[in-house]
Residue frames as qw, qx, qy, qz and C-alpha x, y, z in Angstrom:
[[0.442, 0.100, 0.233, 0.860, -12.60, 21.39, 2.08],
 [0.083, 0.702, 0.366, -0.605, -14.00, 24.89, 2.68],
 [0.485, 0.727, 0.380, 0.302, -15.23, 26.97, -0.21],
 [0.428, -0.345, 0.039, 0.835, -12.76, 29.73, -1.03],
 [0.312, 0.905, 0.242, -0.162, -13.66, 33.11, -2.44],
 [0.651, 0.125, 0.236, 0.710, -11.25, 34.23, -5.19],
 [0.098, -0.689, -0.108, 0.710, -10.43, 37.87, -5.03],
 [0.064, 0.388, -0.456, -0.799, -11.34, 39.77, -8.21],
 [0.094, -0.218, -0.900, -0.366, -14.06, 37.24, -9.32],
 [0.361, 0.166, 0.363, -0.843, -17.53, 38.77, -9.26],
 [0.166, 0.304, 0.918, 0.190, -20.58, 36.77, -10.06],
 [0.068, 0.834, 0.546, 0.038, -23.03, 39.62, -9.64],
 [0.284, 0.685, 0.026, 0.671, -22.80, 43.34, -9.92],
 [0.308, -0.715, 0.259, -0.572, -23.45, 44.21, -6.30],
 [0.003, -0.306, 0.872, -0.381, -22.36, 42.47, -3.08],
 [0.645, 0.057, 0.474, -0.596, -26.02, 41.48, -2.49],
 [0.829, 0.399, -0.206, -0.333, -26.17, 39.67, -5.89],
 [0.380, 0.479, -0.778, 0.146, -22.91, 37.95, -5.16],
 [0.298, -0.172, 0.778, -0.526, -24.29, 36.68, -1.82],
 [0.775, 0.222, 0.213, -0.553, -27.41, 35.53, -3.59],
 [0.702, 0.464, -0.517, -0.157, -25.40, 33.52, -6.11],
 [0.137, 0.376, -0.855, 0.329, -23.37, 31.92, -3.36],
 [0.532, -0.018, 0.601, -0.596, -26.60, 30.94, -1.48],
 [0.815, 0.343, -0.098, -0.457, -27.92, 29.32, -4.66],
 [0.891, -0.190, 0.397, 0.111, -24.96, 27.00, -4.62],
 [0.623, 0.747, -0.205, 0.114, -22.52, 28.33, -7.19],
 [0.747, -0.528, 0.302, 0.267, -19.08, 26.86, -6.66],
 [0.516, 0.797, -0.315, -0.007, -15.96, 27.88, -8.58],
 [0.722, -0.476, 0.467, 0.187, -13.00, 25.66, -8.71],
 [0.261, 0.586, -0.666, -0.380, -10.29, 24.35, -11.11],
 [0.898, 0.129, -0.340, -0.248, -10.46, 20.94, -12.70],
 [0.481, 0.312, -0.721, 0.389, -7.30, 19.88, -10.83],
 [0.232, -0.239, 0.590, -0.735, -8.84, 20.76, -7.48],
 [0.792, 0.007, 0.049, -0.608, -12.11, 19.01, -8.25],
 [0.837, 0.236, -0.490, -0.059, -10.37, 15.81, -9.46],
 [0.276, 0.343, -0.707, 0.553, -7.99, 15.91, -6.50],
 [0.472, -0.200, 0.445, -0.735, -10.89, 16.30, -4.06],
 [0.890, 0.084, -0.144, -0.425, -12.77, 13.38, -5.69],
 [0.704, 0.297, -0.616, 0.192, -9.70, 11.09, -5.59],
 [0.021, 0.347, -0.641, 0.684, -9.05, 12.05, -2.00],
 [0.592, -0.117, 0.353, -0.715, -12.60, 11.28, -0.88],
 [0.923, 0.139, -0.005, -0.358, -12.88, 7.89, -2.62],
 [0.175, 0.535, -0.826, 0.035, -9.68, 5.89, -1.94],
 [0.957, -0.142, -0.037, -0.250, -10.19, 2.14, -1.77],
 [0.141, -0.686, 0.714, -0.024, -7.24, 0.38, -0.14],
 [0.886, 0.137, -0.435, -0.081, -5.93, -3.04, -1.05],
 [0.629, -0.681, 0.350, -0.135, -4.72, -4.66, 2.03],
 [0.762, 0.373, -0.493, 0.191, -1.37, -6.46, 2.04],
 [0.545, -0.687, 0.347, -0.331, -1.07, -7.38, 5.67],
 [0.707, 0.365, -0.598, 0.097, 1.88, -9.67, 6.36],
 [0.472, 0.002, -0.701, 0.534, 2.63, -9.56, 10.11],
 [0.244, -0.511, -0.639, 0.520, 1.70, -7.92, 13.33],
 [0.047, 0.208, -0.073, -0.974, 1.19, -4.48, 11.62],
 [0.272, -0.248, -0.714, -0.596, -1.82, -6.04, 9.82],
 [0.303, -0.562, -0.736, 0.225, -3.72, -6.34, 13.12],
 [0.130, -0.499, -0.196, 0.834, -3.26, -2.61, 13.66],
 [0.120, 0.064, -0.508, -0.850, -4.36, -1.90, 10.12],
 [0.305, -0.397, -0.821, -0.275, -7.53, -3.96, 10.67],
 [0.279, -0.569, -0.590, 0.500, -8.26, -2.16, 13.84],
 [0.052, -0.265, 0.106, 0.957, -7.99, 1.12, 12.01],
 [0.294, -0.134, -0.602, -0.730, -10.89, 0.05, 9.87],
 [0.294, -0.425, -0.845, 0.135, -12.98, -1.11, 12.83],
 [0.195, -0.818, -0.491, -0.227, -15.63, 0.84, 14.67],
 [0.485, -0.711, -0.175, 0.478, -13.40, 2.63, 17.26],
 [0.344, -0.386, 0.305, 0.800, -11.23, 4.30, 14.65],
 [0.475, 0.686, 0.515, -0.196, -13.57, 4.19, 11.63],
 [0.305, -0.208, 0.497, 0.785, -11.72, 4.89, 8.36],
 [0.236, 0.610, 0.707, 0.270, -15.17, 5.34, 6.79],
 [0.076, -0.856, -0.191, 0.474, -14.96, 9.07, 7.81],
 [0.056, -0.642, 0.439, 0.626, -12.51, 9.45, 4.96],
 [0.728, 0.473, -0.167, -0.466, -14.35, 7.34, 2.39],
 [0.303, 0.478, -0.824, -0.025, -12.24, 4.19, 3.03],
 [0.694, -0.236, 0.462, -0.499, -14.67, 1.82, 4.59],
 [0.959, 0.240, 0.048, -0.145, -14.10, -0.86, 1.97],
 [0.316, -0.578, 0.707, 0.259, -10.85, -2.79, 2.05],
 [0.784, 0.440, -0.205, -0.386, -10.59, -4.40, -1.34],
 [0.786, -0.228, 0.560, 0.125, -9.41, -7.92, -1.93],
 [0.725, 0.501, 0.365, 0.301, -9.15, -7.32, -5.67],
 [0.414, -0.388, 0.126, 0.814, -6.30, -5.09, -6.87],
 [0.176, 0.371, 0.581, 0.702, -8.34, -4.10, -9.91],
 [0.251, -0.811, -0.461, -0.260, -10.79, -2.24, -7.64],
 [0.554, -0.706, -0.152, 0.413, -8.16, -0.55, -5.40],
 [0.411, 0.812, -0.087, 0.404, -6.04, 2.56, -5.79],
 [0.200, -0.771, 0.495, -0.348, -4.14, 2.48, -2.47],
 [0.847, 0.004, -0.518, 0.121, -1.92, -0.33, -1.28],
 [0.428, -0.762, 0.377, -0.307, -1.11, -0.49, 2.45],
 [0.744, 0.212, -0.604, 0.190, 1.86, -2.79, 2.94],
 [0.546, -0.681, 0.266, -0.409, 1.72, -3.72, 6.62],
 [0.874, -0.356, 0.331, 0.017, 4.56, -5.83, 8.00],
 [0.319, -0.543, 0.666, 0.400, 7.67, -7.57, 6.84],
 [0.773, 0.525, -0.121, -0.335, 7.98, -8.62, 3.23],
 [0.721, -0.306, 0.576, 0.235, 9.95, -11.81, 2.51],
 [0.034, -0.422, 0.658, 0.622, 11.90, -12.44, -0.65],
 [0.133, 0.231, 0.927, 0.262, 9.33, -15.01, -1.76],
 [0.142, 0.742, 0.584, -0.296, 6.47, -12.53, -1.23],
 [0.099, -0.539, 0.193, 0.814, 8.18, -9.69, -3.13],
 [0.007, 0.021, 0.704, 0.710, 7.14, -10.80, -6.69],
 [0.083, -0.586, -0.806, -0.036, 3.54, -11.29, -5.48],
 [0.135, -0.713, -0.261, 0.636, 3.59, -7.74, -4.00],
 [0.049, -0.378, 0.407, 0.830, 4.85, -6.36, -7.30],
 [0.001, -0.253, -0.854, -0.455, 2.31, -8.31, -9.34],
 [0.090, -0.715, -0.653, 0.234, -0.58, -6.95, -7.18],
 [0.115, -0.647, -0.009, 0.753, 0.80, -3.44, -7.55],
 [0.057, -0.162, 0.633, 0.755, 1.00, -3.82, -11.34],
 [0.026, -0.439, -0.863, -0.249, -2.61, -4.97, -11.47],
 [0.037, -0.692, -0.450, 0.564, -3.91, -1.82, -9.73],
 [0.388, 0.755, 0.379, 0.369, -5.29, 0.83, -12.02],
 [0.339, 0.084, -0.104, 0.931, -3.68, 4.31, -12.30],
 [0.137, 0.675, -0.541, 0.482, -3.43, 6.48, -10.33],
 [0.851, -0.344, -0.390, 0.071, -2.24, 4.34, -7.45],
 [0.111, -0.767, 0.430, -0.464, -0.52, 5.03, -4.16],
 [0.785, -0.057, -0.582, 0.205, 1.40, 3.02, -1.64],
 [0.409, -0.766, 0.296, -0.398, 1.74, 3.35, 2.20],
 [0.627, 0.184, -0.695, 0.299, 4.49, 1.44, 3.89],
 [0.614, -0.655, 0.022, -0.441, 3.25, 0.63, 7.41],
 [0.853, -0.499, 0.132, 0.073, 5.70, -0.27, 10.11],
 [0.131, -0.806, 0.531, 0.227, 9.47, -0.37, 10.31],
 [0.629, -0.102, 0.740, 0.216, 9.70, -3.82, 8.87],
 [0.584, 0.668, 0.444, 0.125, 8.02, -2.77, 5.64],
 [0.149, 0.984, -0.071, -0.063, 9.93, 0.45, 5.53],
 [0.115, 0.798, -0.586, 0.079, 13.48, -0.72, 6.32],
 [0.653, 0.186, -0.730, 0.070, 13.45, -4.40, 7.18],
 [0.685, -0.645, 0.011, -0.339, 13.10, -3.81, 10.93],
 [0.526, -0.607, 0.591, -0.074, 14.93, -6.12, 13.30],
 [0.905, 0.179, 0.379, 0.072, 15.06, -8.76, 10.48],
 [0.174, 0.829, -0.446, -0.290, 18.47, -7.91, 8.92],
 [0.589, -0.175, 0.772, 0.165, 18.86, -11.19, 7.05],
 [0.042, -0.144, 0.726, 0.671, 18.68, -12.56, 3.54],
 [0.070, 0.392, 0.911, 0.105, 15.12, -13.66, 3.75],
 [0.034, 0.819, 0.467, -0.331, 13.45, -10.27, 4.42],
 [0.417, 0.642, 0.234, 0.600, 13.37, -7.40, 1.93],
 [0.402, -0.379, -0.275, 0.786, 15.11, -4.37, 3.48],
 [0.144, 0.448, 0.052, -0.881, 12.51, -1.81, 2.44],
 [0.549, 0.498, 0.670, -0.043, 9.47, -2.24, 0.35],
 [0.256, 0.864, -0.084, -0.426, 10.54, 0.78, -1.72],
 [0.190, -0.435, 0.773, 0.421, 12.94, -1.55, -3.52],
 [0.287, 0.286, 0.899, 0.167, 9.88, -3.32, -5.01],
 [0.097, 0.772, 0.563, 0.279, 7.19, -0.62, -5.40],
 [0.163, 0.411, -0.128, 0.888, 7.37, 3.21, -5.19],
 [0.350, -0.548, -0.669, 0.361, 6.22, 4.31, -1.73],
 [0.000, 0.728, 0.218, 0.650, 4.33, 7.56, -1.15],
 [0.443, -0.702, 0.209, -0.517, 3.94, 7.62, 2.63],
 [0.526, 0.118, -0.766, 0.349, 6.00, 5.86, 5.36],
 [0.619, -0.644, -0.016, -0.449, 4.31, 5.14, 8.68],
 [0.290, 0.451, -0.754, 0.378, 6.95, 4.36, 11.31],
 [0.617, -0.388, 0.385, -0.567, 6.57, 2.18, 14.41],
 [0.409, 0.186, -0.892, -0.042, 6.73, -1.38, 15.61],
 [0.248, 0.510, 0.676, 0.471, 3.81, -1.89, 15.23],
 [0.034, -0.154, -0.018, -0.987, 2.41, 1.51, 14.45],
 [0.224, 0.369, 0.717, -0.547, -0.83, 2.36, 16.22],
 [0.311, 0.624, 0.675, 0.240, -4.04, 2.87, 14.14],
 [0.014, -0.932, -0.161, 0.324, -3.80, 6.59, 14.79],
 [0.292, -0.551, 0.503, 0.598, -0.44, 6.67, 13.12],
 [0.355, 0.228, 0.790, 0.445, -1.88, 4.90, 10.06],
 [0.143, 0.838, 0.527, -0.015, -4.77, 7.35, 9.98],
 [0.136, -0.852, 0.122, 0.491, -2.33, 10.28, 10.14],
 [0.351, -0.232, 0.700, 0.577, -0.40, 8.73, 7.27],
 [0.282, 0.529, 0.753, 0.272, -3.63, 8.41, 5.28],
 [0.028, 0.926, 0.281, -0.252, -4.46, 12.03, 5.96],
 [0.215, -0.658, 0.407, 0.596, -1.00, 13.10, 4.72],
 [0.336, 0.098, 0.788, 0.506, -1.56, 11.00, 1.57],
 [0.194, 0.782, 0.591, -0.028, -4.93, 12.75, 1.14],
 [0.085, -0.884, 0.055, 0.457, -3.17, 16.10, 1.31],
 [0.326, -0.392, 0.636, 0.580, -0.62, 14.91, -1.21],
 [0.304, 0.406, 0.800, 0.321, -3.30, 13.62, -3.62],
 [0.100, 0.881, 0.429, -0.172, -5.41, 16.83, -3.26],
 [0.060, -0.879, 0.163, 0.445, -2.52, 19.17, -3.98],
 [0.472, -0.176, 0.669, 0.546, -0.82, 17.21, -6.77],
 [0.398, 0.504, -0.201, -0.740, -1.51, 18.54, -10.25],
 [0.727, 0.188, 0.657, -0.067, -3.44, 16.07, -12.24],
 [0.645, 0.666, 0.350, 0.133, -3.54, 17.68, -15.64],
 [0.082, -0.898, 0.272, 0.335, -0.13, 19.21, -16.20]]
């Protein structure tokens, strides 16, 4: 995130003094932007891989794609340490209460990415055993389409979620 100069805000009396203050490391921001930046840069995902999309999610965390660039190198097995749930694959009716329980155990603020067409809308499984959209169980922030979506698509969804987290007002 580049440093922005706010018009009308002067730290020093002359332009030279202003440049000197900036060189010393003075940074002006709002509390909303600072908290949004911190949340964006420290997301820890809880994996909920259920089918073939889980393989693509795992490869997004591997060396070739490297989610560590965005502060997400640790996939958490404990929901109490995670703030992002990536639901990858089809969700059966028997797995739906487990998914909801894990979501409820996550601390606030929390976000959900629905990865793949099966998680988003049931996919090709239009029967009684598969939930027709994970958004009927938990609120979804970002949908990543595809069958299965490539790791690049998941990374694009994560970047869109970062943008959403960064721009959302925290203290309103």
